[in-house]
PDB file of N, CA, C, O and CB in Angstrom:
ATOM      1  N   UNK A   1      43.498  72.510 -25.520  1.00  0.00           N
ATOM      2  CA  UNK A   1      44.524  73.442 -26.314  1.00  0.00           C
ATOM      3  C   UNK A   1      44.279  73.387 -27.643  1.00  0.00           C
ATOM      4  O   UNK A   1      44.140  72.286 -28.175  1.00  0.00           O
ATOM      5  CB  UNK A   1      45.987  73.094 -26.147  1.00  0.00           C
ATOM      6  N   UNK A   2      44.186  74.600 -28.404  1.00  0.00           N
ATOM      7  CA  UNK A   2      44.179  74.751 -29.745  1.00  0.00           C
ATOM      8  C   UNK A   2      45.570  74.736 -30.574  1.00  0.00           C
ATOM      9  O   UNK A   2      46.278  75.740 -30.500  1.00  0.00           O
ATOM     10  CB  UNK A   2      43.509  75.934 -29.936  1.00  0.00           C
ATOM     11  N   UNK A   3      45.988  73.638 -31.359  1.00  0.00           N
ATOM     12  CA  UNK A   3      47.189  73.257 -31.854  1.00  0.00           C
ATOM     13  C   UNK A   3      47.230  73.443 -33.347  1.00  0.00           C
ATOM     14  O   UNK A   3      46.356  72.950 -34.060  1.00  0.00           O
ATOM     15  CB  UNK A   3      47.464  71.907 -31.468  1.00  0.00           C
ATOM     16  N   UNK A   4      48.305  74.200 -33.866  1.00  0.00           N
ATOM     17  CA  UNK A   4      48.561  74.166 -35.457  1.00  0.00           C
ATOM     18  C   UNK A   4      49.400  73.241 -35.722  1.00  0.00           C
ATOM     19  O   UNK A   4      50.355  73.135 -34.952  1.00  0.00           O
ATOM     20  CB  UNK A   4      49.104  75.384 -36.096  1.00  0.00           C
ATOM     21  N   UNK A   5      49.305  72.400 -36.764  1.00  0.00           N
ATOM     22  CA  UNK A   5      50.341  71.447 -37.314  1.00  0.00           C
ATOM     23  C   UNK A   5      50.570  71.757 -38.706  1.00  0.00           C
ATOM     24  O   UNK A   5      49.589  71.773 -39.448  1.00  0.00           O
ATOM     25  CB  UNK A   5      49.934  69.972 -37.189  1.00  0.00           C
ATOM     26  N   UNK A   6      51.903  72.046 -39.248  1.00  0.00           N
ATOM     27  CA  UNK A   6      52.221  72.087 -40.345  1.00  0.00           C
ATOM     28  C   UNK A   6      52.885  70.872 -40.649  1.00  0.00           C
ATOM     29  O   UNK A   6      53.517  70.254 -39.792  1.00  0.00           O
ATOM     30  CB  UNK A   6      52.827  73.136 -40.563  1.00  0.00           C
ATOM     31  N   UNK A   7      52.745  70.403 -42.123  1.00  0.00           N
ATOM     32  CA  UNK A   7      53.503  69.098 -42.290  1.00  0.00           C
ATOM     33  C   UNK A   7      52.687  67.954 -42.022  1.00  0.00           C
ATOM     34  O   UNK A   7      53.171  66.853 -41.759  1.00  0.00           O
ATOM     35  CB  UNK A   7      54.690  69.013 -41.403  1.00  0.00           C
ATOM     36  N   UNK A   8      51.539  68.172 -42.079  1.00  0.00           N
ATOM     37  CA  UNK A   8      50.480  66.963 -41.451  1.00  0.00           C
ATOM     38  C   UNK A   8      50.150  65.756 -42.474  1.00  0.00           C
ATOM     39  O   UNK A   8      49.489  64.768 -42.153  1.00  0.00           O
ATOM     40  CB  UNK A   8      48.894  67.681 -41.053  1.00  0.00           C
ATOM     41  N   UNK A   9      50.660  65.961 -43.649  1.00  0.00           N
ATOM     42  CA  UNK A   9      50.648  65.028 -44.867  1.00  0.00           C
ATOM     43  C   UNK A   9      51.905  64.185 -44.769  1.00  0.00           C
ATOM     44  O   UNK A   9      51.909  63.065 -45.280  1.00  0.00           O
ATOM     45  CB  UNK A   9      50.614  65.844 -46.301  1.00  0.00           C
ATOM     46  N   UNK A  10      52.952  64.650 -44.153  1.00  0.00           N
ATOM     47  CA  UNK A  10      54.025  63.812 -43.946  1.00  0.00           C
ATOM     48  C   UNK A  10      54.231  62.601 -42.764  1.00  0.00           C
ATOM     49  O   UNK A  10      53.376  62.546 -41.880  1.00  0.00           O
ATOM     50  CB  UNK A  10      54.953  64.704 -43.810  1.00  0.00           C
ATOM     51  N   UNK A  11      55.115  61.842 -42.749  1.00  0.00           N
ATOM     52  CA  UNK A  11      55.058  60.651 -41.882  1.00  0.00           C
ATOM     53  C   UNK A  11      54.998  61.138 -40.386  1.00  0.00           C
ATOM     54  O   UNK A  11      54.326  60.600 -39.506  1.00  0.00           O
ATOM     55  CB  UNK A  11      56.342  59.691 -42.140  1.00  0.00           C
ATOM     56  N   UNK A  12      55.880  62.346 -40.222  1.00  0.00           N
ATOM     57  CA  UNK A  12      55.921  62.349 -38.461  1.00  0.00           C
ATOM     58  C   UNK A  12      54.472  63.451 -38.104  1.00  0.00           C
ATOM     59  O   UNK A  12      53.818  63.416 -37.062  1.00  0.00           O
ATOM     60  CB  UNK A  12      57.858  63.249 -37.683  1.00  0.00           C
ATOM     61  N   UNK A  13      54.251  64.320 -39.203  1.00  0.00           N
ATOM     62  CA  UNK A  13      53.169  65.244 -39.042  1.00  0.00           C
ATOM     63  C   UNK A  13      51.825  64.509 -38.815  1.00  0.00           C
ATOM     64  O   UNK A  13      51.047  64.862 -37.929  1.00  0.00           O
ATOM     65  CB  UNK A  13      53.091  66.149 -40.260  1.00  0.00           C
ATOM     66  N   UNK A  14      51.581  63.471 -39.652  1.00  0.00           N
ATOM     67  CA  UNK A  14      50.510  62.770 -39.569  1.00  0.00           C
ATOM     68  C   UNK A  14      50.268  62.020 -38.492  1.00  0.00           C
ATOM     69  O   UNK A  14      49.128  61.932 -38.036  1.00  0.00           O
ATOM     70  CB  UNK A  14      50.437  62.117 -40.474  1.00  0.00           C
ATOM     71  N   UNK A  15      51.251  61.424 -37.986  1.00  0.00           N
ATOM     72  CA  UNK A  15      51.292  60.947 -36.532  1.00  0.00           C
ATOM     73  C   UNK A  15      51.002  61.593 -35.383  1.00  0.00           C
ATOM     74  O   UNK A  15      50.342  61.189 -34.426  1.00  0.00           O
ATOM     75  CB  UNK A  15      52.338  60.599 -36.263  1.00  0.00           C
ATOM     76  N   UNK A  16      51.724  62.967 -35.603  1.00  0.00           N
ATOM     77  CA  UNK A  16      51.296  63.973 -34.644  1.00  0.00           C
ATOM     78  C   UNK A  16      50.016  64.359 -34.307  1.00  0.00           C
ATOM     79  O   UNK A  16      49.540  64.345 -33.172  1.00  0.00           O
ATOM     80  CB  UNK A  16      51.762  64.968 -34.934  1.00  0.00           C
ATOM     81  N   UNK A  17      49.495  64.690 -35.286  1.00  0.00           N
ATOM     82  CA  UNK A  17      48.042  65.025 -35.523  1.00  0.00           C
ATOM     83  C   UNK A  17      47.170  63.990 -34.660  1.00  0.00           C
ATOM     84  O   UNK A  17      46.422  64.354 -33.753  1.00  0.00           O
ATOM     85  CB  UNK A  17      47.662  64.925 -37.171  1.00  0.00           C
ATOM     86  N   UNK A  18      47.370  62.572 -35.078  1.00  0.00           N
ATOM     87  CA  UNK A  18      46.567  61.729 -34.496  1.00  0.00           C
ATOM     88  C   UNK A  18      46.680  61.752 -32.899  1.00  0.00           C
ATOM     89  O   UNK A  18      45.726  61.785 -32.121  1.00  0.00           O
ATOM     90  CB  UNK A  18      46.843  60.451 -35.074  1.00  0.00           C
ATOM     91  N   UNK A  19      48.198  61.726 -32.531  1.00  0.00           N
ATOM     92  CA  UNK A  19      48.427  61.830 -30.840  1.00  0.00           C
ATOM     93  C   UNK A  19      47.756  62.958 -30.157  1.00  0.00           C
ATOM     94  O   UNK A  19      47.265  62.843 -29.035  1.00  0.00           O
ATOM     95  CB  UNK A  19      49.992  62.031 -30.439  1.00  0.00           C
ATOM     96  N   UNK A  20      47.741  64.158 -30.920  1.00  0.00           N
ATOM     97  CA  UNK A  20      47.146  65.268 -30.298  1.00  0.00           C
ATOM     98  C   UNK A  20      45.644  65.119 -30.127  1.00  0.00           C
ATOM     99  O   UNK A  20      45.051  65.464 -29.105  1.00  0.00           O
ATOM    100  CB  UNK A  20      47.456  66.463 -31.061  1.00  0.00           C
ATOM    101  N   UNK A  21      45.035  64.549 -31.260  1.00  0.00           N
ATOM    102  CA  UNK A  21      43.718  64.401 -31.004  1.00  0.00           C
ATOM    103  C   UNK A  21      43.485  63.269 -30.031  1.00  0.00           C
ATOM    104  O   UNK A  21      42.536  63.408 -29.260  1.00  0.00           O
ATOM    105  CB  UNK A  21      43.011  64.217 -32.233  1.00  0.00           C
ATOM    106  N   UNK A  22      44.109  62.324 -29.964  1.00  0.00           N
ATOM    107  CA  UNK A  22      43.942  61.333 -28.791  1.00  0.00           C
ATOM    108  C   UNK A  22      44.002  61.961 -27.565  1.00  0.00           C
ATOM    109  O   UNK A  22      43.260  61.519 -26.687  1.00  0.00           O
ATOM    110  CB  UNK A  22      44.954  60.270 -28.761  1.00  0.00           C
ATOM    111  N   UNK A  23      44.888  63.114 -27.250  1.00  0.00           N
ATOM    112  CA  UNK A  23      44.854  63.631 -26.048  1.00  0.00           C
ATOM    113  C   UNK A  23      44.023  64.920 -25.641  1.00  0.00           C
ATOM    114  O   UNK A  23      44.203  65.632 -24.654  1.00  0.00           O
ATOM    115  CB  UNK A  23      46.065  63.802 -25.810  1.00  0.00           C
ATOM    116  N   UNK A  24      43.032  65.054 -26.678  1.00  0.00           N
ATOM    117  CA  UNK A  24      41.980  65.840 -26.576  1.00  0.00           C
ATOM    118  C   UNK A  24      42.108  67.434 -27.085  1.00  0.00           C
ATOM    119  O   UNK A  24      41.312  68.352 -26.887  1.00  0.00           O
ATOM    120  CB  UNK A  24      41.639  65.728 -25.208  1.00  0.00           C
ATOM    121  N   UNK A  25      43.227  67.447 -27.717  1.00  0.00           N
ATOM    122  CA  UNK A  25      43.475  69.012 -28.331  1.00  0.00           C
ATOM    123  C   UNK A  25      42.630  69.095 -29.600  1.00  0.00           C
ATOM    124  O   UNK A  25      42.379  68.184 -30.390  1.00  0.00           O
ATOM    125  CB  UNK A  25      45.200  69.372 -28.776  1.00  0.00           C
ATOM    126  N   UNK A  26      42.286  70.235 -29.630  1.00  0.00           N
ATOM    127  CA  UNK A  26      41.605  70.681 -31.021  1.00  0.00           C
ATOM    128  C   UNK A  26      42.808  71.118 -32.042  1.00  0.00           C
ATOM    129  O   UNK A  26      43.673  71.944 -31.750  1.00  0.00           O
ATOM    130  CB  UNK A  26      40.479  72.078 -30.772  1.00  0.00           C
ATOM    131  N   UNK A  27      42.724  70.493 -33.164  1.00  0.00           N
ATOM    132  CA  UNK A  27      43.846  70.495 -33.965  1.00  0.00           C
ATOM    133  C   UNK A  27      43.468  71.303 -35.372  1.00  0.00           C
ATOM    134  O   UNK A  27      42.442  71.069 -36.010  1.00  0.00           O
ATOM    135  CB  UNK A  27      44.311  68.963 -34.188  1.00  0.00           C
ATOM    136  N   UNK A  28      44.335  72.165 -35.701  1.00  0.00           N
ATOM    137  CA  UNK A  28      44.131  72.817 -37.201  1.00  0.00           C
ATOM    138  C   UNK A  28      45.596  72.496 -37.772  1.00  0.00           C
ATOM    139  O   UNK A  28      46.692  72.594 -37.219  1.00  0.00           O
ATOM    140  CB  UNK A  28      43.721  74.709 -37.225  1.00  0.00           C
ATOM    141  N   UNK A  29      45.265  72.099 -39.002  1.00  0.00           N
ATOM    142  CA  UNK A  29      46.271  71.624 -40.027  1.00  0.00           C
ATOM    143  C   UNK A  29      46.504  72.418 -41.226  1.00  0.00           C
ATOM    144  O   UNK A  29      45.555  72.532 -42.001  1.00  0.00           O
ATOM    145  CB  UNK A  29      45.910  70.360 -40.491  1.00  0.00           C
ATOM    146  N   UNK A  30      47.579  72.970 -41.500  1.00  0.00           N
ATOM    147  CA  UNK A  30      47.960  73.954 -42.560  1.00  0.00           C
ATOM    148  C   UNK A  30      48.642  72.827 -43.648  1.00  0.00           C
ATOM    149  O   UNK A  30      49.481  71.983 -43.332  1.00  0.00           O
ATOM    150  CB  UNK A  30      49.127  75.302 -41.933  1.00  0.00           C
ATOM    151  N   UNK A  31      48.144  73.003 -44.831  1.00  0.00           N
ATOM    152  CA  UNK A  31      48.316  72.321 -45.927  1.00  0.00           C
ATOM    153  C   UNK A  31      48.376  73.113 -47.359  1.00  0.00           C
ATOM    154  O   UNK A  31      47.685  74.100 -47.609  1.00  0.00           O
ATOM    155  CB  UNK A  31      47.306  71.400 -45.878  1.00  0.00           C
ATOM    156  N   UNK A  32      49.292  72.531 -48.237  1.00  0.00           N
ATOM    157  CA  UNK A  32      49.189  73.380 -49.514  1.00  0.00           C
ATOM    158  C   UNK A  32      48.084  73.000 -50.074  1.00  0.00           C
ATOM    159  O   UNK A  32      47.376  73.855 -50.605  1.00  0.00           O
ATOM    160  CB  UNK A  32      50.288  73.278 -50.506  1.00  0.00           C
ATOM    161  N   UNK A  33      47.709  71.677 -50.074  1.00  0.00           N
ATOM    162  CA  UNK A  33      46.655  71.212 -50.973  1.00  0.00           C
ATOM    163  C   UNK A  33      45.677  70.277 -50.170  1.00  0.00           C
ATOM    164  O   UNK A  33      45.921  69.077 -50.038  1.00  0.00           O
ATOM    165  CB  UNK A  33      47.293  70.447 -52.227  1.00  0.00           C
ATOM    166  N   UNK A  34      44.695  70.805 -49.703  1.00  0.00           N
ATOM    167  CA  UNK A  34      43.758  70.001 -48.692  1.00  0.00           C
ATOM    168  C   UNK A  34      43.274  68.577 -49.311  1.00  0.00           C
ATOM    169  O   UNK A  34      42.900  67.672 -48.565  1.00  0.00           O
ATOM    170  CB  UNK A  34      42.359  70.938 -48.332  1.00  0.00           C
ATOM    171  N   UNK A  35      43.303  68.449 -50.635  1.00  0.00           N
ATOM    172  CA  UNK A  35      43.090  67.138 -51.131  1.00  0.00           C
ATOM    173  C   UNK A  35      44.119  65.849 -50.565  1.00  0.00           C
ATOM    174  O   UNK A  35      43.793  64.668 -50.444  1.00  0.00           O
ATOM    175  CB  UNK A  35      43.218  67.318 -52.664  1.00  0.00           C
ATOM    176  N   UNK A  36      45.394  66.444 -50.279  1.00  0.00           N
ATOM    177  CA  UNK A  36      46.410  65.499 -49.790  1.00  0.00           C
ATOM    178  C   UNK A  36      46.010  64.923 -48.423  1.00  0.00           C
ATOM    179  O   UNK A  36      46.532  63.870 -48.058  1.00  0.00           O
ATOM    180  CB  UNK A  36      47.792  66.198 -49.689  1.00  0.00           C
ATOM    181  N   UNK A  37      45.197  65.494 -47.720  1.00  0.00           N
ATOM    182  CA  UNK A  37      44.541  65.031 -46.369  1.00  0.00           C
ATOM    183  C   UNK A  37      43.378  64.234 -46.359  1.00  0.00           C
ATOM    184  O   UNK A  37      43.040  63.583 -45.371  1.00  0.00           O
ATOM    185  CB  UNK A  37      44.172  66.109 -45.599  1.00  0.00           C
ATOM    186  N   UNK A  38      42.699  64.263 -47.515  1.00  0.00           N
ATOM    187  CA  UNK A  38      41.445  63.656 -47.745  1.00  0.00           C
ATOM    188  C   UNK A  38      41.286  62.244 -47.034  1.00  0.00           C
ATOM    189  O   UNK A  38      40.277  62.041 -46.359  1.00  0.00           O
ATOM    190  CB  UNK A  38      41.259  63.532 -49.237  1.00  0.00           C
ATOM    191  N   UNK A  39      42.230  61.298 -47.165  1.00  0.00           N
ATOM    192  CA  UNK A  39      42.079  60.010 -46.862  1.00  0.00           C
ATOM    193  C   UNK A  39      42.444  59.767 -45.543  1.00  0.00           C
ATOM    194  O   UNK A  39      42.246  58.638 -45.095  1.00  0.00           O
ATOM    195  CB  UNK A  39      42.744  59.229 -47.697  1.00  0.00           C
ATOM    196  N   UNK A  40      42.934  60.613 -44.850  1.00  0.00           N
ATOM    197  CA  UNK A  40      43.595  60.421 -43.563  1.00  0.00           C
ATOM    198  C   UNK A  40      42.287  60.063 -42.450  1.00  0.00           C
ATOM    199  O   UNK A  40      41.164  60.568 -42.458  1.00  0.00           O
ATOM    200  CB  UNK A  40      44.534  61.913 -43.150  1.00  0.00           C
ATOM    201  N   UNK A  41      42.727  59.231 -41.693  1.00  0.00           N
ATOM    202  CA  UNK A  41      41.524  58.681 -40.542  1.00  0.00           C
ATOM    203  C   UNK A  41      41.237  59.915 -39.715  1.00  0.00           C
ATOM    204  O   UNK A  41      40.161  59.862 -39.119  1.00  0.00           O
ATOM    205  CB  UNK A  41      42.088  57.314 -39.379  1.00  0.00           C
ATOM    206  N   UNK A  42      41.949  61.011 -39.542  1.00  0.00           N
ATOM    207  CA  UNK A  42      41.801  61.961 -38.464  1.00  0.00           C
ATOM    208  C   UNK A  42      40.966  63.111 -39.353  1.00  0.00           C
ATOM    209  O   UNK A  42      40.349  63.963 -38.714  1.00  0.00           O
ATOM    210  CB  UNK A  42      43.382  62.479 -37.734  1.00  0.00           C
ATOM    211  N   UNK A  43      40.939  63.148 -40.773  1.00  0.00           N
ATOM    212  CA  UNK A  43      40.657  64.329 -41.424  1.00  0.00           C
ATOM    213  C   UNK A  43      39.108  65.024 -41.034  1.00  0.00           C
ATOM    214  O   UNK A  43      38.812  66.206 -41.214  1.00  0.00           O
ATOM    215  CB  UNK A  43      40.802  63.973 -42.955  1.00  0.00           C
ATOM    216  N   UNK A  44      38.327  64.091 -40.527  1.00  0.00           N
ATOM    217  CA  UNK A  44      37.082  64.891 -39.910  1.00  0.00           C
ATOM    218  C   UNK A  44      37.151  65.479 -38.677  1.00  0.00           C
ATOM    219  O   UNK A  44      36.293  66.296 -38.341  1.00  0.00           O
ATOM    220  CB  UNK A  44      35.973  64.109 -39.768  1.00  0.00           C
ATOM    221  N   UNK A  45      38.212  65.120 -37.831  1.00  0.00           N
ATOM    222  CA  UNK A  45      38.284  65.618 -36.585  1.00  0.00           C
ATOM    223  C   UNK A  45      39.171  66.896 -36.473  1.00  0.00           C
ATOM    224  O   UNK A  45      39.340  67.445 -35.384  1.00  0.00           O
ATOM    225  CB  UNK A  45      38.739  64.572 -35.734  1.00  0.00           C
ATOM    226  N   UNK A  46      39.705  67.330 -37.567  1.00  0.00           N
ATOM    227  CA  UNK A  46      40.673  68.677 -37.558  1.00  0.00           C
ATOM    228  C   UNK A  46      39.952  69.794 -38.457  1.00  0.00           C
ATOM    229  O   UNK A  46      39.011  69.628 -39.233  1.00  0.00           O
ATOM    230  CB  UNK A  46      42.324  68.336 -38.261  1.00  0.00           C
ATOM    231  N   UNK A  47      40.566  70.843 -38.184  1.00  0.00           N
ATOM    232  CA  UNK A  47      40.306  71.815 -39.118  1.00  0.00           C
ATOM    233  C   UNK A  47      41.566  71.930 -40.115  1.00  0.00           C
ATOM    234  O   UNK A  47      42.733  72.159 -39.797  1.00  0.00           O
ATOM    235  CB  UNK A  47      39.978  73.142 -38.379  1.00  0.00           C
ATOM    236  N   UNK A  48      41.011  71.702 -41.463  1.00  0.00           N
ATOM    237  CA  UNK A  48      42.045  71.970 -42.439  1.00  0.00           C
ATOM    238  C   UNK A  48      42.027  73.373 -43.198  1.00  0.00           C
ATOM    239  O   UNK A  48      41.049  73.798 -43.813  1.00  0.00           O
ATOM    240  CB  UNK A  48      41.962  70.898 -43.430  1.00  0.00           C
ATOM    241  N   UNK A  49      42.984  73.887 -43.095  1.00  0.00           N
ATOM    242  CA  UNK A  49      43.299  75.269 -43.597  1.00  0.00           C
ATOM    243  C   UNK A  49      44.413  75.249 -44.776  1.00  0.00           C
ATOM    244  O   UNK A  49      45.579  74.904 -44.588  1.00  0.00           O
ATOM    245  CB  UNK A  49      43.832  76.174 -42.345  1.00  0.00           C
ATOM    246  N   UNK A  50      43.928  75.632 -45.906  1.00  0.00           N
ATOM    247  CA  UNK A  50      44.951  75.760 -46.978  1.00  0.00           C
ATOM    248  C   UNK A  50      45.957  77.208 -46.795  1.00  0.00           C
ATOM    249  O   UNK A  50      45.621  78.336 -46.435  1.00  0.00           O
ATOM    250  CB  UNK A  50      44.070  75.788 -48.473  1.00  0.00           C
ATOM    251  N   UNK A  51      47.167  76.728 -47.155  1.00  0.00           N
ATOM    252  CA  UNK A  51      48.357  77.786 -46.970  1.00  0.00           C
ATOM    253  C   UNK A  51      49.606  77.306 -47.116  1.00  0.00           C
ATOM    254  O   UNK A  51      49.776  76.087 -47.105  1.00  0.00           O
ATOM    255  CB  UNK A  51      48.396  78.409 -45.683  1.00  0.00           C
ATOM    256  N   UNK A  52      50.608  78.127 -47.266  1.00  0.00           N
ATOM    257  CA  UNK A  52      52.128  77.856 -47.449  1.00  0.00           C
ATOM    258  C   UNK A  52      52.715  78.750 -46.821  1.00  0.00           C
ATOM    259  O   UNK A  52      52.538  79.956 -46.991  1.00  0.00           O
ATOM    260  CB  UNK A  52      52.679  77.838 -48.776  1.00  0.00           C
ATOM    261  N   UNK A  53      53.683  78.093 -45.813  1.00  0.00           N
ATOM    262  CA  UNK A  53      54.648  79.076 -45.147  1.00  0.00           C
ATOM    263  C   UNK A  53      55.511  79.956 -45.753  1.00  0.00           C
ATOM    264  O   UNK A  53      55.930  81.005 -45.264  1.00  0.00           O
ATOM    265  CB  UNK A  53      55.419  78.482 -44.441  1.00  0.00           C
ATOM    266  N   UNK A  54      55.815  79.406 -47.053  1.00  0.00           N
ATOM    267  CA  UNK A  54      56.380  80.441 -47.884  1.00  0.00           C
ATOM    268  C   UNK A  54      55.807  81.316 -48.761  1.00  0.00           C
ATOM    269  O   UNK A  54      56.409  81.752 -49.743  1.00  0.00           O
ATOM    270  CB  UNK A  54      57.116  79.991 -48.515  1.00  0.00           C
ATOM    271  N   UNK A  55      54.436  81.665 -48.412  1.00  0.00           N
ATOM    272  CA  UNK A  55      53.574  82.518 -49.132  1.00  0.00           C
ATOM    273  C   UNK A  55      52.924  83.252 -48.068  1.00  0.00           C
ATOM    274  O   UNK A  55      51.765  82.939 -47.800  1.00  0.00           O
ATOM    275  CB  UNK A  55      52.598  81.798 -50.071  1.00  0.00           C
ATOM    276  N   UNK A  56      53.510  84.213 -47.397  1.00  0.00           N
ATOM    277  CA  UNK A  56      52.823  84.935 -46.427  1.00  0.00           C
ATOM    278  C   UNK A  56      51.595  85.419 -46.638  1.00  0.00           C
ATOM    279  O   UNK A  56      50.838  85.465 -45.669  1.00  0.00           O
ATOM    280  CB  UNK A  56      53.458  85.861 -46.084  1.00  0.00           C
ATOM    281  N   UNK A  57      51.217  85.797 -47.703  1.00  0.00           N
ATOM    282  CA  UNK A  57      49.807  86.133 -48.057  1.00  0.00           C
ATOM    283  C   UNK A  57      48.549  85.163 -47.748  1.00  0.00           C
ATOM    284  O   UNK A  57      47.393  85.487 -47.475  1.00  0.00           O
ATOM    285  CB  UNK A  57      49.827  86.334 -49.468  1.00  0.00           C
ATOM    286  N   UNK A  58      49.142  83.832 -47.879  1.00  0.00           N
ATOM    287  CA  UNK A  58      48.316  82.670 -47.658  1.00  0.00           C
ATOM    288  C   UNK A  58      47.944  82.403 -46.233  1.00  0.00           C
ATOM    289  O   UNK A  58      47.068  81.590 -45.937  1.00  0.00           O
ATOM    290  CB  UNK A  58      48.979  81.515 -48.180  1.00  0.00           C
ATOM    291  N   UNK A  59      48.636  83.114 -45.334  1.00  0.00           N
ATOM    292  CA  UNK A  59      48.689  82.759 -43.929  1.00  0.00           C
ATOM    293  C   UNK A  59      47.698  83.722 -43.114  1.00  0.00           C
ATOM    294  O   UNK A  59      47.627  83.682 -41.886  1.00  0.00           O
ATOM    295  CB  UNK A  59      50.214  82.873 -43.396  1.00  0.00           C
ATOM    296  N   UNK A  60      47.047  84.469 -43.798  1.00  0.00           N
ATOM    297  CA  UNK A  60      45.970  85.327 -42.859  1.00  0.00           C
ATOM    298  C   UNK A  60      44.897  84.757 -42.105  1.00  0.00           C
ATOM    299  O   UNK A  60      43.871  84.368 -42.663  1.00  0.00           O
ATOM    300  CB  UNK A  60      45.250  86.235 -43.627  1.00  0.00           C
ATOM    301  N   UNK A  61      45.089  84.676 -40.750  1.00  0.00           N
ATOM    302  CA  UNK A  61      44.241  84.093 -39.789  1.00  0.00           C
ATOM    303  C   UNK A  61      44.453  82.951 -39.322  1.00  0.00           C
ATOM    304  O   UNK A  61      43.756  82.449 -38.440  1.00  0.00           O
ATOM    305  CB  UNK A  61      43.162  84.029 -40.132  1.00  0.00           C
ATOM    306  N   UNK A  62      45.538  82.347 -39.908  1.00  0.00           N
ATOM    307  CA  UNK A  62      45.983  80.850 -39.783  1.00  0.00           C
ATOM    308  C   UNK A  62      46.144  80.456 -38.226  1.00  0.00           C
ATOM    309  O   UNK A  62      45.667  79.483 -37.642  1.00  0.00           O
ATOM    310  CB  UNK A  62      47.478  80.606 -40.593  1.00  0.00           C
ATOM    311  N   UNK A  63      46.951  81.489 -37.726  1.00  0.00           N
ATOM    312  CA  UNK A  63      47.530  81.654 -36.387  1.00  0.00           C
ATOM    313  C   UNK A  63      46.601  82.201 -35.391  1.00  0.00           C
ATOM    314  O   UNK A  63      47.034  82.456 -34.267  1.00  0.00           O
ATOM    315  CB  UNK A  63      48.692  82.513 -36.438  1.00  0.00           C
ATOM    316  N   UNK A  64      45.307  82.419 -35.698  1.00  0.00           N
ATOM    317  CA  UNK A  64      44.525  83.063 -34.649  1.00  0.00           C
ATOM    318  C   UNK A  64      43.871  82.279 -33.876  1.00  0.00           C
ATOM    319  O   UNK A  64      43.386  81.316 -34.471  1.00  0.00           O
ATOM    320  CB  UNK A  64      43.664  83.902 -35.073  1.00  0.00           C
ATOM    321  N   UNK A  65      43.644  82.335 -32.601  1.00  0.00           N
ATOM    322  CA  UNK A  65      43.288  81.309 -31.570  1.00  0.00           C
ATOM    323  C   UNK A  65      44.011  80.073 -31.583  1.00  0.00           C
ATOM    324  O   UNK A  65      43.406  79.012 -31.427  1.00  0.00           O
ATOM    325  CB  UNK A  65      41.945  80.963 -31.666  1.00  0.00           C
ATOM    326  N   UNK A  66      45.419  80.117 -31.778  1.00  0.00           N
ATOM    327  CA  UNK A  66      46.245  79.046 -31.604  1.00  0.00           C
ATOM    328  C   UNK A  66      47.200  79.216 -30.484  1.00  0.00           C
ATOM    329  O   UNK A  66      47.850  80.241 -30.277  1.00  0.00           O
ATOM    330  CB  UNK A  66      46.915  78.790 -32.789  1.00  0.00           C
ATOM    331  N   UNK A  67      47.242  77.875 -29.609  1.00  0.00           N
ATOM    332  CA  UNK A  67      47.973  77.988 -28.378  1.00  0.00           C
ATOM    333  C   UNK A  67      49.372  77.445 -28.705  1.00  0.00           C
ATOM    334  O   UNK A  67      50.335  77.836 -28.046  1.00  0.00           O
ATOM    335  CB  UNK A  67      47.264  77.203 -27.180  1.00  0.00           C
ATOM    336  N   UNK A  68      49.506  76.616 -29.637  1.00  0.00           N
ATOM    337  CA  UNK A  68      50.991  76.001 -29.650  1.00  0.00           C
ATOM    338  C   UNK A  68      51.000  75.760 -31.292  1.00  0.00           C
ATOM    339  O   UNK A  68      49.971  75.689 -31.965  1.00  0.00           O
ATOM    340  CB  UNK A  68      51.242  74.360 -28.564  1.00  0.00           C
ATOM    341  N   UNK A  69      52.278  75.652 -31.788  1.00  0.00           N
ATOM    342  CA  UNK A  69      52.113  75.317 -33.430  1.00  0.00           C
ATOM    343  C   UNK A  69      53.420  74.119 -33.514  1.00  0.00           C
ATOM    344  O   UNK A  69      54.421  74.184 -32.800  1.00  0.00           O
ATOM    345  CB  UNK A  69      52.441  77.034 -34.689  1.00  0.00           C
ATOM    346  N   UNK A  70      53.232  73.318 -34.274  1.00  0.00           N
ATOM    347  CA  UNK A  70      54.201  72.328 -34.638  1.00  0.00           C
ATOM    348  C   UNK A  70      54.710  72.481 -36.013  1.00  0.00           C
ATOM    349  O   UNK A  70      53.880  72.522 -36.921  1.00  0.00           O
ATOM    350  CB  UNK A  70      53.652  71.015 -34.481  1.00  0.00           C
ATOM    351  N   UNK A  71      55.934  72.568 -36.276  1.00  0.00           N
ATOM    352  CA  UNK A  71      56.530  72.859 -37.583  1.00  0.00           C
ATOM    353  C   UNK A  71      57.364  71.601 -37.884  1.00  0.00           C
ATOM    354  O   UNK A  71      58.005  71.522 -38.932  1.00  0.00           O
ATOM    355  CB  UNK A  71      57.426  74.235 -37.585  1.00  0.00           C
TER     356      UNK A  71
END
């Protein structure tokens, strides 16, 4: 399953990403600033997409080929 996670730089979101990867899901994370995920242990295993849910123009293509999303 392809899963989109917003809030991946936060406490819950970061742990959710790790768990989804453990279960074999392909994960895309939406972050305002990609530099904020640079040190995460899972960063090389996810697709990092810059964007902001409050800025619709930054979301073009973010939800393409996504089966589930966590906010």
